[in-house]
Every structure is written in C-alpha cells, then in structure tokens.
C-alpha positions in Angstrom: 91.2 42.9 21.9 89.5 41.3 24.9 85.9 40.3 24.9 83.5 42.4 27.0 81.1 39.5 27.8 83.3 37.0 29.6 82.2 33.7 31.1 81.1 34.9 34.5 77.4 35.0 35.3 75.4 36.0 38.4 73.6 33.3 40.3 71.3 33.3 43.3 71.9 31.0 46.2 68.9 30.0 48.4 68.9 28.3 51.8 67.7 24.7 51.7 67.0 24.3 55.5 64.9 27.5 55.7 62.4 26.2 53.1 61.9 23.0 55.1 61.5 24.8 58.5 58.3 26.6 57.4 59.4 30.0 58.8 58.5 33.2 57.0 61.1 34.9 54.7 64.0 33.5 52.8 67.8 33.6 53.0 69.4 34.4 49.6 72.8 35.5 48.4 73.9 36.7 45.0 77.3 35.6 43.7 79.1 34.9 40.4 80.4 31.8 38.8 82.4 30.9 35.7 79.9 29.0 33.5 82.7 27.3 31.4 84.4 25.8 34.4 81.4 25.2 36.6 78.5 23.9 34.5 76.6 22.2 37.4 74.7 24.1 40.1 76.8 25.2 43.0 76.3 24.6 46.8 78.0 26.8 49.4 77.8 27.0 53.2 76.6 30.5 54.1 75.2 32.2 57.2 71.4 32.3 57.6 70.5 35.3 59.8 66.9 34.0 60.4 68.0 30.6 61.7 71.2 32.1 63.2 73.5 29.4 61.9 75.5 28.3 58.9 73.5 26.3 56.4 73.8 24.9 52.8 72.7 27.3 50.1 72.0 25.9 46.6 71.9 27.7 43.3 68.3 28.4 42.0 67.1 29.1 38.4 
C-alpha cells in the first residue's frame, strides 16, 4: 500500500531583485519540490509583473 504523505512539500519563491529595488509589494510564487532529492533551497527564474521582467526567485522559509 502506498504512503499518503510522500516527499513533496510546498515552498514559496520570492523575488530577490524586487526587495533591493525598494518598490512596494512583493512577487511570490508557490511551487512544490521533492525534499529527498532537493535538500538545498531552490532558485528559479520567474516573471515579476511589477518590474515587468524575468528575475531570480529564491525559496524562503
């Protein structure tokens, strides 16, 4: 019988350039990752609608 828990967890990605710019608001995305295969924090390039360009988003918390 398969386990109901699994190894996937939800993580929040937050824009790094937006925090440095000093503009109001934040750009955040929610995604999942496999905590067994990816133990370190992830970084993905995602679109920031406030800055209107693709920026690096890092995992928080």
